[in-house]
N, C-alpha and C positions, 0 to 999 in steps of 0.2 A: 861723274856730267852725264846730263840728257844723252837720248839718242840724237845723232844729226839725222837730219834727212837732206836728202836729192828726188827734185821730182824732174827727173829725164823724161820729155813726153815732144814726142814729133807731130809733123801735119802731114794728117790727105795718108796715113799710110792703115791698113788691112792686114788683120789678125792673120790672115793668111799668109804671109808677108817672113813669118819665124820657121824654125821652125820644131820648138816648142806648141805651135798654131799647127802643124802641120803640110807647111811650104818642102815639097820634096829638095829642094837646092839646097847647098850652104849657106845661107844668107845669112844666119844671126846665130854666130857659133856662142858671142859671146854673150847673150838675151840666154838662148838656153840653158847653160852651164846656173847663173843665177835663177833661173825657172828649177832644177835639177834641183835644188838647197832650196829654193825658196818656195815664193805659193804662185801659183799660174790660177789664172780665172778664164774660163776657154769662153763663156759667156759673156763678157762684158760688151755695155753697148752706151755709145755719145749719144746726151738726152738733144742734142742739138747740133748739127752734122753742119754746121757753118763756120769760121774759122773765129771774126768776134762773138758774139752769145756764148759758142762753149766756152772761151780763154771767159767771158766777164762771171759764167759761176764757177770757173774755175777759182776765180780768185772771188766771190763772191758768197760763191754757195746759193747763191738765190737760183732759182729760172729767170733769163733771161723776161718774160712778162714782168715776173716782178721789178728789175732791177731796169727796164725799157732798154735793155740792150739787145734787140731781138734781132739784129739784123747787123751787117755787117754795115760800118762807117757811125761808131753812135760809142761816145766814150764811156768812162765808166763812170759811175754818178759820182761826186765828193759826197755825197752824205749816208753813203751805205759801208759798214765796216765789212773791212777785209778779212780776207788770208793771212794775211801781212802785218797789219793794228792788229792780227789776234800773236801771230807769232810771235811779232819783236816784244808786244808785251807780256809773254810768257817768258824771254826772256833768250831767245833766238836773238841768234846775229843771221842779216839775209845777203841772197845776194841772190839777183835775177838775171842769167844773156841769154841772149837771140830777138827773137819775135816778142812784142808785148800787144799792139793791135786792140790798143783801149784808150790809145789819148786824140783820136782823131773825129768829126762833129763833120756830117755831111749826108746829101739823100746820095739813094744807094749808085744811082747811077751815073754824081759828081762829084768833083775834088772836094775835100770838107773849104768851110766856113776857112778856118784856123787852119793850114795844111803840116802837121807833127809829122805826117807821117815819111816825108824826109827830112827833118829836122828835130830834133834834140826835143826829150818828151823831160817837158818840165818835170821840175818835185814833185810838184799837189798833181800829180794827174800820173806819175808810180805807182798808186794805191795803194801806199805805204809801205811801200819799200825804204828805207832810207839807206841802205849797204852798198854794198858792190852792185853796181850796174856797169852793166853793155847790151844795150840795144839796143833796138831800132819798133820803133813805131810798126809797120810794116814791110818788114825786112825782103822781101820779094822785090821794094821799090827804092831799096836803097842796095842791092845787090845783086848778082847774075849768081850760078854754077860757081864761078871761078872769080868772082871780087865785089869788092862792097864795100861801106862803111855800118861802123856805128856807131854811139856816143854815151861815153862814162860818165857815172853819176856828174860829176861838175862839164858837162856838157862841151863836150869836150869829142871831139869827132877821131875817129878811131880806122884809120882805112889797113882794109886787108887784100892778099893775095893768095892763091892757092884754091885749091875744094871746098865751100862755103863750111861743111860740115865741120871739114876740121879745124879751121878758122876760129870757128865759134866755141868748138872743147875747148883750142889753145887761148881760149880768152877766158874759157871757165878756170880754166888751171890757173891762172894768174890768179885766183883769187887763194888760194892755197899761199902763195909767197907770199900771201902779208896778212894770214890768218895767223890770228895772238891767240888762241884756245879758253879764252878769257872766258869763251860763249860757246854752248853748243849753235849748232848752225844749219840752216832751211837754205839750201840753192835749188832755182831754178833755174835749169837746162832748157830753153823752149827753143828745139828743132826747124827748120822751118822745111826740110828735107823731110818726104820721098815727096814733095808741092811742086803741083809744074811749076813754071817759071810767062807768069803773067804776061808779058808784052813778049813772049816768044812764041807761048801757047805748046809748050813741051816741056815735056819730065828730064831734066839737067843728068842724070848722072857724071862718073866721074867717066874720063875719056876711056873706051872700050869696054865698055859697060856694054855694046850690042853685043860686043864681037866674047867677050865673053859670057855674060848671059843668053849668048842664044839655043840653048836648049829647056831655053824658060817650058813649063804645064801651065798652059794659065786656065785658071778658076775654072769652076763649071758654068758660075754666070758668065764669064765675058768667054768663055769660047760658044756660048749659044748665043749672045746677045752679041760678039764684037765691038761697036764703038772703034772706039783706037784705039784697042789695048795692043793687037798685036803688033803695033810699031812701039808704041812706048811704053810696054812691059819690060823689054830691059832692064832697061835706063832706070827705071820704078827700081824694079828689082836695085838695079847699081847704087845708087842715093842711097834703097833702107840697109844694105852692107857697109855703107860710109856711115851711117848712121852706127851699125854694129861695132866697124870696128870704132868707132870714137866711142861709143859707149865704155868699152872695154880700157880704151885710155884712161877714162877717168875714173877705174874702177883701180887699177895698175898704182893710178896715182894716189887712191884713197890707202890701198897695201904701205903702198911706203914710208905714206906719212903716219902709219901706225891708226889710219882711222877706220880702219875698213870695216873693222869686230862692232866696232860702233855707233854704225852709220845703216838707216833703211833707207834700199834704192827701191822708187816708185817708174817703174816704166808705163808710158801709156801713149797714147798717141789720141788729137781732138777729135775727128772723126776718119773714114773712108776713103774710098773713090768707087766708082762705080763705071770709069773709064765711057763716056757717052755713052751709057747702054740706058738712063732712068727717066731723065726729066726732059721728054720730047713729046708728052702728050699736048693735044692744043689746047688744055685748058691748062695750063703750067705755064705760061708768061711767055712762052718762047725759051725757056733755058735749057741747053742743050754742056750741060757742063761734067763737073767728075763727083757733087755730092747735093745735099739739099734735098735729099728724100729719102725718106723710109726705111728703104732697101737695105738685108744685114749690109748689103754692101760699100752700104755711105755709114751705120750705125757701127756696121763689129769691128771689135778696134783689141789691138793687144794690151795686155793689162799684167803685167811681174811684179808684186812685191816683195825685196828680201832685205832682209835683216831683223832685230830685233827678234819678236812674238813670232814677225812670218816668217815663217821656219820648215826644217821640215817634208822639201821638197813633192809640197800637197798641191792636189790638182781641183780644183772648186766648180762644179759643174752649176753649180745654181744659176740661173742671171741675175748678174749686179747691173746697176749705172757706172758710168764712172763721174755721176752728178756727183757722187760720196765721196770721193776722193779729195775736198777742202775740210771735210768734214773727222774722213781717216787720219789724213797728216797733221790738223790739229790733237785729236786726242794723241797718236803717240808724241804728241810736242807734251802732252797731260794735259790739255783743256777739253776742258765740258762742254758743246755750246747748246748743247741740247736742241731744240727748236729753235733756234734763228738760224741755221743754214737746213738742207734738205738733203733729203739721203741716209744713212746709215754710217755707221763707222766700219768696214767692212773686216776688220779681224775678228766681229760679233759672226759673222757671217762663215770666216774658215775653224770659227770655234767650236759652232755648229749653235748658237747661240739663234735659233731661226722660227722657235715655235708664232706661231700665225702668220708668220713671213710670205705674202705675197711672192711667187715666186714669178715676178713680170715687169717690163720695161719701159717704161710712159721718155717719150721724146717727143719734140715740139719742133717744127718745122720751118721754115721762112724762106723768104725772097725768094723762089720757087712758085711757094705759093706757102697762103695759108695754111697749113696743118698740124696733124697730131697724129702719134699710133700708139699704137700698144702694141708689144711683142709678150705671149710667152712662151713655155715649151716647144708646145701644140699648133703654135700659128702666130701670125702678126696682120696682124688692122691698120687700117687708116682709114682717116679722110680730111677734107679739105674743104676751102671753105668756098660754092662758086661766088665769081664775081670781085672776090676783092684781091689785091695785089699785092703780093707777098716782103713787097719793102717799102708800104709805104702801112700795114697795117698788120698788127701784133699777135692780133685774135679775132674771131668772129663771135656771135650769134647762133650761127646759123651753119652747120656744114653739113655736108652730103659725102657718103661713101666715094671710099678712094680703091684701098686693094684690099683683100681678104688674098692670104696663102696656108695650105696644107702643108707647112714643112716636115711633117713626119713624111708626105710622098712626093715631097716639094721643095728640097731643101734649098735648092739656087731660084726658089720666089720667081720660076717662068710663067705658070699658070695663074692667073685673075680668077677667082671665084669672086666674087662680087657679085658678079648676076648669078653664079647657079643655086638653084632654088634648094639641090641637095644641101646646103651650107646654112641656109636662112638661118636654123637657128643656133646652131655657131656666131654665124654673123649677128646675131642680134646678143648675143650674151656677150660674143665678145665688143659692143656698144655701150654695152650698161655696163662692163668694164674702162672701158673708155672717160666716159662720163664720170666715172668717180676719179679717172686720176684726174681727168683736168678736173673738176668739182675741188677735189683739195688740193693741185696747183695754185689754180687757178683761181679761185672765190666768187666762181658763179660757175652755174652749169648749163652749155646751151643749148641748143636741137640739134640732135644729126637724123636727114632724112637718107632713104632711101636713092641713090642717085638714077639720076634720068635715064 
């Protein structure tokens, strides 16, 4: 039988929370073990550091500007062939557990007209998933750290009590109670942790997190820029540790069922968290939050793949984008979608099939601004659209310089060089690279001007 596939992804998790990506505390022993036998991608980046748009990309393999899902509160269009459509056509049984975030329409700051954020997601709005379903559209609206509810495939409400990642994992494990093994399976476990709890404005770690992780060491950017990290980081780490414990539970169940050796596990996050250190500039619509930024704190995410051809404890240092995950998942399932999806088959990078490959990643930024960014090994360069509200406009014809960082000298992106004339030639070269990416991704070539 073809390989089973599990996509276990988290919400708002920085790469540096994981031991295999440099975290000094023992937060992720299970992921670290998987990385030691599989493949870890040291430089994986989000193509869109906002929950809804990134999820839309994960389900379609298309940029948010193409599907129209460029910000939160825009539902997945019904006329796009999805990852679920492709993989079910290929003979896979599907299971989706956790946060969906693609079934509600509305203005950015107002409730949706038809509110599926707190009610069951209708079958026609599940992106083609027809199998096992234990999900809520916006899980942070139907739950808190220790209570909540989701819905099953028949729209029945399922209440849970206990720490939320544990309960979401309990629901995922129920899949194996009814799995008949007639088909390979593709399971998505979409955890909401370590996202902050919106209505509490707080990261809700397991009870005791502040004491257990009081000896934390802040990453360099957070130590320098402060934000609210000193207060929130222990709970954030507690959430990440819980996610790892539950990843371990899932792995153990696969082994008990005799399925582990024929299953590929993908661990990733939609975006990171900058702990209110970045979106504070006056032209950014007043955003003071955790993501919606081109900086590594918001875009650099953990990515580990283990199983099948992803083996050997390999460390990939090339820059990759998680925009490639849909195409990679389908390639594992034996489906070649060609140019129907963006990105690349990450196995090609692992196997060194990288002739003429640009070692760059591109991101679209929304809500805080209409922005675009490109990151290379040496530099990060970003632009924004003056006067354009990032919750209203998906793109622009005119952008202005926003950020430029020399990553070799300034890995924590503390010194913006956008006005440093010593870097004019670098800035203009990066501008041309970014314009090429925008033209490829959005089929238009805007104008980029110097920042006033």
